[in-house]
N, C-alpha and C positions, 0 to 999 in steps of 0.2 A: 439679212433675214436670216441664216444660213447661222449666226452665231448666236443668233437671238435663241433660234428651235432647239440648240446644242446645247443652248444657257435653261432653256424651259427642261430639256429631256433630264439634264443631269442634276434640277434641281427630283425632279418626280421619280429618279431613281434614286433619289438619298431617303426622301420620303418614305417607297417601297420599302428600303430595307431596315431604317428605322422601324418602321412598323413591327417587321420582320423583327425584327429584334427582341423590341419591348414584347411583342409575347409569345417570341422564349424562354425571356425574362420570366417573363408572368406564370410559365409553365413553369420554368424548372422553382422557380416560387415555389408555385401553390405545391410541390410533388413535393417536397422537400419539408413544406405543411403541414401535408399529409403523416409521410411519416413519422413527425415528431409529431404529433397528434395518436398517431396506434399508439405509440409505446407509450406515450404520456399516457394513454386507455390501460396498456397493461399492466404499467406500475399501479395506476389506481386502482386495476382490480389487485394488481397484489395488497397493496394495502390495505383493504378491506377486506381481503380474505384472511392473510395474517393474526388480527387481532382475534378471529373471531374460531379459528382453529386453534388458535394459545389460549380459549379462553375455556374450550370445551374438555381441551390434556387437561389444563389446569384445576378444572371439576371432577375430570375422571379421579386426578392424582389427587385428591383430595377426599375425594368419596373415597377411595381404595385405604389412604392413614386414615380415616374415619374410623375404617370398618376392620383396620387392623389395631387398635386402641381396641376398640370395642369387646374384641372378643382375645383379644391378647393375655389373659388369663387361662385361655380354654384348653387343658390337656387331654389328652385322648388314650386311647384304654386302647394299649393295640395284644394280642394272645402271643402266644408259643409262632404262632407262624411267621409274626409279623402282618398280621392281615389287626386292621383296626375292630373294634368293638360297638355295634352301634343296635342305642338304646331310638325308641320315639323320642325323648328327648334332644335327644341328636340328632335327628333329619328335622325334627319340628324349628330349630334354629339354623341348621343351614338351612330351609327358606327361606328364616324369619331374614338372615343376612343378605340375603342374595336380594331377598324385598328391595331391603334398607341402602343397598346399593342403587339396586334398578333406578327405585326413587329419589336416590342423594343425583343422579345424574343425571334426571329429567326421562326415566325413558319412561317411553305409555307404546304400547298395544296397540292399540287405536290407530295413532298414527306412521304405522308402521306402513310403509311404502315395499317394494318389487322391484328384486336388482340388487345392484350390492347400494349399501348403506351401511352406515354407520350400525350398527348393532346387527347388524351377518358379518362385522371386520372379523380378522382371525385379534386380531387385537384386544377387541371389547371382549368377545367372547373369551378369549384366555384372559379376561380377568373375572368375570363371571366364574368361572370354573376355579382360577383362584381364590377369589370369595367363600366360596363353597366351602374350599381344603383347613381356609383360617376358621371358620368355626367349629371344623374340627380337630383344632391346634395340630393339621397336618402342617398347614403351608410353611408355614418357619422350620422344619424338619429336613426338608426339600435343599440342602444349600450347598450340590451338585449334582451333576452328572447321573453320576451311578445312584446317587439317592433318589433321583426321577422317580432314575427307571426298575432303580428294588420297589418304591413305592406305587405304582404300579402297577409291578410283576404279582404283591402280595396283596394289596387291592384292589384287583381289579374289577370284584363282583364288585364291595361298594362306591367305587368309583363309577362304574357303567349304570350304576342304579340315580347316583345324585344326578349324572350328568341327563338317563332317561328321566327322570319323574321332576325333579328342579329346576335345572337352570334347561333344557332347550325346551322345555312345558313355559317355565316365565317367558323369555324370549321368540317365543313360538318360531324354533325351527325345529319340523318333522325329522330326527335322526335314524331312528327306528333302529331297524339293525347294524347301519354304517356305527355304531360305536366300540363294537367291537374291533374290527375289519382298523379301524382312526387307533386304536391303542395298541394291535403290534403295527401298525410306521410310529405309530411316539417313543414306542422302545426302541423306534436305533434314530432317532434325532438327540442329537448333542443341546442340551438346554439345560439351563436352574431352576427351568418352571416347567410345572405338573401344566401348568392350564396353555403357557404359552405349544405345548408338544400336544394338547389333545386338538387346542383349536389348529396345529399344523398339522395335522393327522386327518382330521375333519375334510384339510382344504384340497389334501391331497385326494383322499378317497372318495371324494365329489366328481373328480377325473377333469380337475382345471385348475386347481396351483396358481390362484390368480387372486392372496390374501383375501379371496372371500368364501361365506362355507355357506353352499348349496344355490348361489346368487342367481 
């Protein structure tokens, strides 16, 4: 009788151990599957975002190339002080070029959001500023850090007017009296892009320095 009880006890024990063993294996396997699914989800997200980002980047670059080609023959008129002499035709051309670029990249002021967006990023704003300079025949002359600083110093009044009247108005950024401060900061930044140093100047004077302007 004792042998029968012992046999039964042994069978029950093995059964219980087998159940726990299978349960543990299932939990481990489920955990591994869960980890795999998270990784797969992240990879899918990267795959989904990457082409979209690349498409936007390519569209912006293509738009800039179109503007460069269209306004490549524009020659600026400069006085003895190194300041560009602007007339009504020049200002109309700047306005036209900026609007053409915004249309090419699909910018719509009615679809603007609040906070950090592509339209108030330093990258986008710097390109829009450069487009304005291309339309004046100035962008290609700024081929070095010293050339950029000289252009800013000599054309502080013209650039301030262009940024306030055309660029910031069209993309909806209220910079007001910050333009002068942004130029002061821009003169301390080493870059071969006037738009780049000005956008960086605005980013710093807004107090955040986060690659977005007044976001």
